[in-house]
A tleap script that builds the chain and sets N, CA, C and O, in Angstrom:
source leaprc.protein.ff14SB
mol = sequence {
  NMET LEU GLY PHE PHE ILE ALA MET SER ILE
  LYS LEU SER ALA PRO LEU ALA THR GLY LEU
  ILE LEU VAL SER CYS CYS PRO GLY GLY GLN
  ALA SER ASN VAL ALA THR TYR ILE PRO LYS
  GLY ILE VAL ALA LEU SER VAL LEU MET THR
  THR ARG VAL ILE ASP LEU GLY PHE HIE CTHR
}
set mol.1.N position { -5.258 7.087 -8.865 }
set mol.1.CA position { -6.410 7.068 -9.735 }
set mol.1.C position { -6.475 5.774 -10.536 }
set mol.1.O position { -7.552 5.222 -10.758 }
set mol.2.N position { -5.313 5.300 -10.967 }
set mol.2.CA position { -5.302 4.079 -11.767 }
set mol.2.C position { -5.827 2.894 -10.961 }
set mol.2.O position { -6.575 2.067 -11.484 }
set mol.3.N position { -5.433 2.811 -9.681 }
set mol.3.CA position { -5.930 1.735 -8.832 }
set mol.3.C position { -7.441 1.766 -8.694 }
set mol.3.O position { -8.093 0.722 -8.694 }
set mol.4.N position { -7.990 2.950 -8.577 }
set mol.4.CA position { -9.445 3.101 -8.479 }
set mol.4.C position { -10.123 2.612 -9.754 }
set mol.4.O position { -11.100 1.864 -9.701 }
set mol.5.N position { -9.599 3.039 -10.897 }
set mol.5.CA position { -10.213 2.642 -12.165 }
set mol.5.C position { -10.088 1.141 -12.413 }
set mol.5.O position { -11.015 0.524 -12.938 }
set mol.6.N position { -8.966 0.557 -12.046 }
set mol.6.CA position { -8.814 -0.891 -12.193 }
set mol.6.C position { -9.808 -1.622 -11.300 }
set mol.6.O position { -10.463 -2.568 -11.736 }
set mol.7.N position { -9.917 -1.176 -10.039 }
set mol.7.CA position { -10.850 -1.811 -9.100 }
set mol.7.C position { -12.288 -1.722 -9.597 }
set mol.7.O position { -13.048 -2.682 -9.476 }
set mol.8.N position { -12.660 -0.585 -10.150 }
set mol.8.CA position { -14.023 -0.428 -10.645 }
set mol.8.C position { -14.251 -1.215 -11.934 }
set mol.8.O position { -15.329 -1.773 -12.138 }
set mol.9.N position { -13.247 -1.262 -12.801 }
set mol.9.CA position { -13.437 -1.933 -14.090 }
set mol.9.C position { -13.558 -3.447 -13.956 }
set mol.9.O position { -14.266 -4.081 -14.739 }
set mol.10.N position { -12.867 -4.041 -12.961 }
set mol.10.CA position { -12.987 -5.486 -12.804 }
set mol.10.C position { -13.917 -5.859 -11.658 }
set mol.10.O position { -14.011 -7.024 -11.271 }
set mol.11.N position { -14.608 -4.844 -11.117 }
set mol.11.CA position { -15.649 -5.035 -10.106 }
set mol.11.C position { -15.169 -5.848 -8.899 }
set mol.11.O position { -15.745 -6.879 -8.553 }
set mol.12.N position { -14.098 -5.354 -8.271 }
set mol.12.CA position { -13.578 -5.994 -7.064 }
set mol.12.C position { -14.521 -5.751 -5.892 }
set mol.12.O position { -15.258 -4.765 -5.869 }
set mol.13.N position { -14.490 -6.654 -4.928 }
set mol.13.CA position { -15.266 -6.431 -3.704 }
set mol.13.C position { -14.661 -5.236 -2.963 }
set mol.13.O position { -13.526 -4.842 -3.233 }
set mol.14.N position { -15.412 -4.671 -2.041 }
set mol.14.CA position { -14.966 -3.466 -1.330 }
set mol.14.C position { -13.617 -3.656 -0.615 }
set mol.14.O position { -12.747 -2.795 -0.745 }
set mol.15.N position { -13.412 -4.752 0.134 }
set mol.15.CA position { -12.111 -4.905 0.799 }
set mol.15.C position { -10.944 -5.017 -0.184 }
set mol.15.O position { -9.887 -4.429 0.043 }
set mol.16.N position { -11.129 -5.764 -1.266 }
set mol.16.CA position { -10.053 -5.894 -2.249 }
set mol.16.C position { -9.812 -4.582 -2.989 }
set mol.16.O position { -8.668 -4.229 -3.274 }
set mol.17.N position { -10.880 -3.864 -3.298 }
set mol.17.CA position { -10.730 -2.569 -3.962 }
set mol.17.C position { -9.987 -1.586 -3.063 }
set mol.17.O position { -9.124 -0.843 -3.529 }
set mol.18.N position { -10.321 -1.585 -1.787 }
set mol.18.CA position { -9.635 -0.697 -0.845 }
set mol.18.C position { -8.150 -1.024 -0.783 }
set mol.18.O position { -7.313 -0.122 -0.807 }
set mol.19.N position { -7.823 -2.297 -0.703 }
set mol.19.CA position { -6.414 -2.694 -0.676 }
set mol.19.C position { -5.678 -2.292 -1.935 }
set mol.19.O position { -4.551 -1.802 -1.867 }
set mol.20.N position { -6.303 -2.491 -3.088 }
set mol.20.CA position { -5.669 -2.120 -4.352 }
set mol.20.C position { -5.441 -0.614 -4.424 }
set mol.20.O position { -4.383 -0.164 -4.864 }
set mol.21.N position { -6.415 0.152 -4.000 }
set mol.21.CA position { -6.286 1.613 -4.045 }
set mol.21.C position { -5.187 2.075 -3.090 }
set mol.21.O position { -4.394 2.949 -3.442 }
set mol.22.N position { -5.130 1.502 -1.890 }
set mol.22.CA position { -4.081 1.893 -0.936 }
set mol.22.C position { -2.695 1.542 -1.451 }
set mol.22.O position { -1.770 2.346 -1.343 }
set mol.23.N position { -2.545 0.353 -2.008 }
set mol.23.CA position { -1.234 -0.046 -2.532 }
set mol.23.C position { -0.844 0.820 -3.713 }
set mol.23.O position { 0.328 1.164 -3.866 }
set mol.24.N position { -1.803 1.179 -4.551 }
set mol.24.CA position { -1.466 2.012 -5.714 }
set mol.24.C position { -1.125 3.441 -5.306 }
set mol.24.O position { -0.458 4.152 -6.058 }
set mol.25.N position { -1.569 3.869 -4.138 }
set mol.25.CA position { -1.213 5.212 -3.659 }
set mol.25.C position { 0.259 5.288 -3.271 }
set mol.25.O position { 0.878 6.345 -3.388 }
set mol.26.N position { 0.811 4.194 -2.820 }
set mol.26.CA position { 2.195 4.178 -2.348 }
set mol.26.C position { 2.893 2.930 -2.874 }
set mol.26.O position { 3.209 2.033 -2.093 }
set mol.27.N position { 3.143 2.849 -4.199 }
set mol.27.CA position { 3.706 1.622 -4.756 }
set mol.27.C position { 5.099 1.295 -4.240 }
set mol.27.O position { 5.485 0.126 -4.220 }
set mol.28.N position { 5.851 2.286 -3.828 }
set mol.28.CA position { 7.182 2.028 -3.296 }
set mol.28.C position { 7.151 1.384 -1.930 }
set mol.28.O position { 8.154 0.826 -1.485 }
set mol.29.N position { 6.009 1.453 -1.254 }
set mol.29.CA position { 5.898 0.869 0.082 }
set mol.29.C position { 6.095 -0.631 0.072 }
set mol.29.O position { 6.756 -1.171 0.960 }
set mol.30.N position { 5.533 -1.319 -0.918 }
set mol.30.CA position { 5.706 -2.773 -0.994 }
set mol.30.C position { 7.149 -3.127 -1.283 }
set mol.30.O position { 7.683 -4.069 -0.698 }
set mol.31.N position { 7.782 -2.399 -2.162 }
set mol.31.CA position { 9.193 -2.644 -2.463 }
set mol.31.C position { 10.046 -2.383 -1.220 }
set mol.31.O position { 11.031 -3.081 -0.981 }
set mol.32.N position { 9.669 -1.393 -0.442 }
set mol.32.CA position { 10.389 -1.085 0.786 }
set mol.32.C position { 10.298 -2.241 1.770 }
set mol.32.O position { 11.287 -2.585 2.417 }
set mol.33.N position { 9.118 -2.844 1.887 }
set mol.33.CA position { 8.955 -3.968 2.808 }
set mol.33.C position { 9.791 -5.160 2.370 }
set mol.33.O position { 10.383 -5.839 3.208 }
set mol.34.N position { 9.846 -5.419 1.087 }
set mol.34.CA position { 10.665 -6.531 0.572 }
set mol.34.C position { 12.146 -6.229 0.778 }
set mol.34.O position { 12.914 -7.103 1.179 }
set mol.35.N position { 12.542 -4.983 0.500 }
set mol.35.CA position { 13.937 -4.605 0.679 }
set mol.35.C position { 14.342 -4.665 2.146 }
set mol.35.O position { 15.521 -4.857 2.446 }
set mol.36.N position { 13.408 -4.507 3.052 }
set mol.36.CA position { 13.698 -4.640 4.481 }
set mol.36.C position { 13.788 -6.108 4.878 }
set mol.36.O position { 14.621 -6.478 5.705 }
set mol.37.N position { 12.934 -6.944 4.294 }
set mol.37.CA position { 12.887 -8.367 4.629 }
set mol.37.C position { 14.156 -9.103 4.192 }
set mol.37.O position { 14.660 -9.951 4.927 }
set mol.38.N position { 14.673 -8.788 3.008 }
set mol.38.CA position { 15.821 -9.521 2.450 }
set mol.38.C position { 17.048 -9.441 3.362 }
set mol.38.O position { 17.659 -10.477 3.624 }
set mol.39.N position { 17.438 -8.262 3.858 }
set mol.39.CA position { 18.612 -8.240 4.751 }
set mol.39.C position { 18.260 -8.517 6.220 }
set mol.39.O position { 19.044 -8.217 7.120 }
set mol.40.N position { 17.084 -9.086 6.447 }
set mol.40.CA position { 16.618 -9.455 7.791 }
set mol.40.C position { 16.458 -8.237 8.707 }
set mol.40.O position { 16.851 -8.254 9.873 }
set mol.41.N position { 15.864 -7.175 8.132 }
set mol.41.CA position { 15.572 -5.978 8.909 }
set mol.41.C position { 14.276 -6.135 9.691 }
set mol.41.O position { 13.692 -7.218 9.709 }
set mol.42.N position { 13.831 -5.088 10.323 }
set mol.42.CA position { 12.615 -5.099 11.130 }
set mol.42.C position { 11.431 -4.800 10.207 }
set mol.42.O position { 11.088 -3.643 9.965 }
set mol.43.N position { 10.815 -5.872 9.699 }
set mol.43.CA position { 9.733 -5.723 8.726 }
set mol.43.C position { 8.519 -5.045 9.365 }
set mol.43.O position { 7.848 -4.239 8.721 }
set mol.44.N position { 8.237 -5.370 10.630 }
set mol.44.CA position { 7.086 -4.751 11.292 }
set mol.44.C position { 7.243 -3.229 11.336 }
set mol.44.O position { 6.265 -2.503 11.161 }
set mol.45.N position { 8.438 -2.755 11.564 }
set mol.45.CA position { 8.679 -1.308 11.572 }
set mol.45.C position { 8.487 -0.728 10.170 }
set mol.45.O position { 7.923 0.356 10.015 }
set mol.46.N position { 8.950 -1.442 9.164 }
set mol.46.CA position { 8.766 -0.980 7.784 }
set mol.46.C position { 7.288 -0.894 7.422 }
set mol.46.O position { 6.855 0.074 6.798 }
set mol.47.N position { 6.508 -1.913 7.816 }
set mol.47.CA position { 5.068 -1.893 7.547 }
set mol.47.C position { 4.402 -0.749 8.297 }
set mol.47.O position { 3.546 -0.054 7.749 }
set mol.48.N position { 4.799 -0.553 9.558 }
set mol.48.CA position { 4.238 0.537 10.359 }
set mol.48.C position { 4.517 1.889 9.723 }
set mol.48.O position { 3.620 2.727 9.633 }
set mol.49.N position { 5.743 2.111 9.283 }
set mol.49.CA position { 6.092 3.395 8.679 }
set mol.49.C position { 5.359 3.593 7.346 }
set mol.49.O position { 4.920 4.701 7.040 }
set mol.50.N position { 5.225 2.524 6.554 }
set mol.50.CA position { 4.488 2.623 5.296 }
set mol.50.C position { 3.033 2.980 5.558 }
set mol.50.O position { 2.465 3.841 4.887 }
set mol.51.N position { 2.429 2.310 6.543 }
set mol.51.CA position { 1.038 2.592 6.905 }
set mol.51.C position { 0.876 4.028 7.369 }
set mol.51.O position { -0.087 4.699 6.997 }
set mol.52.N position { 1.801 4.497 8.168 }
set mol.52.CA position { 1.729 5.865 8.692 }
set mol.52.C position { 1.837 6.897 7.566 }
set mol.52.O position { 1.129 7.904 7.573 }
set mol.53.N position { 2.710 6.647 6.616 }
set mol.53.CA position { 2.871 7.579 5.490 }
set mol.53.C position { 1.593 7.629 4.655 }
set mol.53.O position { 1.158 8.702 4.235 }
set mol.54.N position { 0.992 6.454 4.419 }
set mol.54.CA position { -0.265 6.430 3.673 }
set mol.54.C position { -1.347 7.174 4.439 }
set mol.54.O position { -2.115 7.938 3.854 }
set mol.55.N position { -1.409 6.950 5.751 }
set mol.55.CA position { -2.393 7.623 6.590 }
set mol.55.C position { -2.204 9.139 6.553 }
set mol.55.O position { -3.174 9.885 6.420 }
set mol.56.N position { -0.973 9.588 6.670 }
set mol.56.CA position { -0.705 11.022 6.606 }
set mol.56.C position { -1.061 11.594 5.241 }
set mol.56.O position { -1.504 12.738 5.139 }
set mol.57.N position { -0.867 10.801 4.193 }
set mol.57.CA position { -1.194 11.257 2.847 }
set mol.57.C position { -2.677 11.523 2.689 }
set mol.57.O position { -3.069 12.441 1.969 }
set mol.58.N position { -3.510 10.727 3.357 }
set mol.58.CA position { -4.945 10.936 3.268 }
set mol.58.C position { -5.401 12.179 4.031 }
set mol.58.O position { -6.453 12.743 3.728 }
set mol.59.N position { -4.621 12.603 5.011 }
set mol.59.CA position { -5.030 13.741 5.842 }
set mol.59.C position { -4.428 15.061 5.391 }
set mol.59.O position { -4.602 16.085 6.052 }
set mol.60.N position { -3.719 15.042 4.269 }
set mol.60.CA position { -3.141 16.311 3.805 }
set mol.60.C position { -3.955 16.899 2.681 }
set mol.60.O position { -3.617 17.965 2.166 }
savepdb mol mol.pdb
quit
């Protein structure tokens, strides 16, 4: 909800607002991607799993 209100209050364009809302739904996802990148893990897999979790969250 906070991401939505921030996007509306500063009048972001639709693509930027969508990105902000998605990231605010799963804030740990970005930290997970960084934590995967630092030890040279498979970042693409981390991004895929984060995306899938967000997608599943919208369908529940």
